[in-house]
C-alpha positions, 0 to 999 in steps of 0.5 A, a space after each residue: 547161345 545166350 552170348 548172342 554172338 555168331 561164328 562171324 562175330 555178328 548177332 546170332 540168328 536166334 538171339 532176338 528170340 532169346 532176348 525176348 524170352 529172357 525179358 518175358 521171364 523177368 516178369 514171370 511169377 508162379 501163382 498157386 491155384 485153389 487146388 494147390 497146383 501152380 501156374 505161371 502168371 505171364 505165360 512165356 510159353 509162346 516166346 519160349 516156343 519161338 526160341 526153341 523153334 529157331 534153335 531146332 526147327 522141328 516144326 519146319 522140318 516136319 512141314 518139309 517132310 509132309 510136303 515131300 511126302 505129298 509130292 511123292 504121293 502125287 508123282 506116284 498117282 501121275 505115273 500110275 494113272 
């Protein structure tokens, strides 16, 4: 994935997200809070989330599942009523 090459030789669909995440990580720093806990300074979480969504599409498939369930529910109501 990090090579950025797809099967056809062009740029892979998730490479722009990976590149953005990689750039964010370059500026990332760990900060120690007063209570001893550690926190990331730059908060690259959102770019990481975008990259992982591109790779795995979990949110997309969850939405498709909800839409299909709602369509089935409405169809059942229409046939019974």
